[in-house]
C-alpha positions as CSV (number, residue, x, y, z in Angstrom):
1,M,20.7,-88.5,-0.7
2,T,18.3,-86.4,-2.8
3,I,15.4,-88.7,-2.0
4,A,16.2,-88.5,1.8
5,L,16.1,-84.7,1.5
6,Y,12.8,-84.7,-0.3
7,L,11.4,-87.0,2.4
8,L,12.6,-84.8,5.2
9,A,11.2,-81.8,3.4
10,A,7.8,-83.5,3.0
11,V,7.7,-84.5,6.6
12,L,8.6,-80.9,7.7
13,I,5.9,-79.4,5.5
14,V,3.2,-81.8,6.7
15,V,4.1,-81.5,10.3
16,G,4.3,-77.7,9.8
17,L,0.8,-77.7,8.3
18,L,-0.5,-79.5,11.4
19,G,1.4,-77.0,13.5
20,T,-0.7,-74.1,12.1
21,V,-3.7,-75.4,14.1
22,L,-1.7,-77.2,16.9
23,P,-0.2,-74.3,18.9
24,A,2.6,-76.5,20.4
25,L,4.3,-76.7,17.0
26,P,6.0,-73.9,15.1
27,G,4.0,-74.7,12.0
28,I,4.8,-72.1,9.5
29,P,8.6,-72.0,10.2
30,L,8.7,-75.8,9.9
31,M,7.0,-75.6,6.6
32,F,9.4,-72.9,5.4
33,V,12.4,-75.0,6.4
34,G,10.9,-78.0,4.6
35,M,10.5,-75.9,1.4
36,V,14.1,-74.6,1.6
37,I,15.4,-78.2,2.0
38,A,13.3,-79.3,-1.0
39,A,14.6,-76.3,-3.1
40,W,18.1,-77.2,-2.0
41,A,17.6,-80.9,-3.0
42,D,16.6,-79.6,-6.5
43,N,19.7,-77.3,-6.6
44,F,17.2,-74.4,-6.6
45,V,16.3,-75.1,-10.2
46,H,12.5,-74.9,-9.7
47,V,12.2,-73.0,-6.5
48,G,14.9,-70.3,-6.5
49,P,15.9,-67.4,-4.2
50,I,13.1,-65.0,-5.3
51,T,10.4,-67.6,-4.5
52,L,12.1,-68.5,-1.2
53,G,12.2,-64.8,-0.4
54,I,8.5,-64.5,-1.0
55,L,7.8,-67.6,1.1
56,G,10.1,-66.2,3.8
57,V,8.0,-62.9,3.9
58,I,4.8,-64.9,4.1
59,C,6.3,-67.0,6.9
60,A,7.2,-63.8,8.8
61,L,3.7,-62.4,8.3
62,A,2.2,-65.6,9.7
63,I,4.4,-65.4,12.8
64,A,3.5,-61.8,13.3
65,A,-0.2,-62.6,12.8
66,D,0.0,-65.1,15.6
67,V,1.1,-62.6,18.2
68,I,-0.6,-59.5,16.9
69,A,-4.1,-61.1,16.5
70,S,-4.6,-61.7,20.2
71,L,-3.5,-58.2,21.0
72,L,-5.9,-56.7,18.4
73,G,-8.7,-58.9,19.8
74,A,-8.1,-57.4,23.2
75,K,-7.8,-53.9,21.8
76,R,-11.1,-54.3,19.9
77,V,-13.0,-54.9,23.1
78,G,-11.5,-51.8,24.7
79,A,-8.8,-53.5,26.8
80,S,-6.6,-51.3,29.0
81,R,-2.8,-51.1,28.4
82,W,-2.3,-53.5,31.3
83,A,-4.6,-56.0,29.6
84,L,-2.6,-55.7,26.3
85,V,0.7,-56.2,28.2
86,G,-0.9,-59.1,30.1
87,A,-2.1,-60.7,26.8
88,A,1.4,-60.4,25.3
89,I,3.0,-61.9,28.4
90,G,0.3,-64.6,28.6
91,T,1.0,-65.5,24.9
92,L,4.7,-65.8,25.5
93,A,4.4,-67.6,28.8
94,G,1.9,-70.0,27.3
95,F,4.7,-71.5,25.1
96,F,6.2,-73.0,28.3
97,F,3.0,-74.8,29.3
98,G,2.2,-76.7,26.2
99,L,-1.1,-76.8,24.5
100,P,-3.2,-75.6,27.5
101,G,-0.8,-72.7,28.1
102,L,-1.0,-71.7,24.4
103,V,-4.7,-71.8,24.4
104,L,-5.3,-70.2,27.8
105,G,-2.2,-68.0,28.2
106,P,-3.5,-64.9,26.2
107,F,-6.9,-65.2,27.9
108,V,-5.4,-65.4,31.5
109,G,-2.9,-62.7,30.7
110,A,-5.5,-60.3,29.4
111,L,-7.8,-61.1,32.3
112,A,-5.0,-60.5,34.9
113,G,-3.9,-57.3,33.2
114,E,-7.4,-55.9,33.2
115,L,-7.9,-56.8,36.8
116,I,-4.6,-55.0,37.7
117,A,-5.9,-52.0,35.8
118,G,-8.9,-51.9,38.1
119,G,-11.5,-53.5,35.9
120,T,-14.2,-55.7,37.3
121,L,-14.1,-59.5,36.9
122,R,-16.9,-59.3,34.3
123,R,-15.0,-56.7,32.3
124,A,-11.7,-58.6,32.6
125,A,-13.5,-61.8,31.4
126,H,-14.9,-59.8,28.4
127,V,-11.4,-58.6,27.6
128,G,-10.0,-62.1,28.0
129,L,-12.6,-63.5,25.6
130,G,-11.8,-60.8,23.0
131,T,-8.1,-61.7,23.3
132,W,-9.0,-65.4,22.8
133,L,-11.1,-64.6,19.7
134,G,-8.2,-62.6,18.3
135,L,-6.0,-65.7,18.8
136,L,-8.6,-67.8,16.9
137,F,-8.7,-65.2,14.1
138,G,-4.8,-65.3,14.0
139,T,-4.9,-69.1,13.6
140,L,-7.3,-68.8,10.7
141,V,-4.9,-66.2,9.1
142,K,-2.0,-68.6,9.7
143,V,-3.9,-71.5,8.0
144,A,-4.7,-69.3,5.0
145,L,-1.0,-68.2,4.7
146,A,0.1,-71.8,5.1
147,F,-2.0,-72.8,2.1
148,M,-0.8,-69.8,0.2
149,M,2.8,-70.9,0.8
150,I,2.1,-74.5,-0.3
151,G,0.3,-73.3,-3.4
152,I,3.3,-71.0,-4.4
153,F,5.8,-73.7,-3.6
154,L,4.0,-76.5,-5.5
155,F,3.3,-74.2,-8.5
156,K,7.1,-73.3,-8.8
157,L,8.2,-76.9,-8.0
158,F,6.1,-78.4,-10.8
159,L,6.4,-75.6,-13.3
160,P,8.5,-76.7,-16.3
161,V,11.9,-75.0,-16.3
162,G,12.5,-73.3,-19.5
């Protein structure tokens, strides 16, 4: 049973790592669940509640970075409130349209919001691009946090207990 739990944990961590760059997968949460399963399989001897708490905080930061980064990208290019609302709605709506929706949702939402606010098509496209660049930055932050989680987890897992 322990081997099966470790295998499941490893699969979740690897799929989660892929999910940090493939927007259709909830990467960081999958990694966290895999780490919790591995810790449980080990009876929390190597990876205990404090480490899991730290990993949970990093997981929450990564989830927040995913949504906030596209909003900050839009804000940085001077987006209107409507564009920010549109970017948030586009990001959330994108989840229902798979990979294309996740990539294009924030851009289309910010573009539509800026047009509603009375901006020109050129201005709206500029805001949409800023939103998309924010999303790209958020992905880079997620990847960095994912590797931080893996480093902490592996350090604690292979650290001698004593």
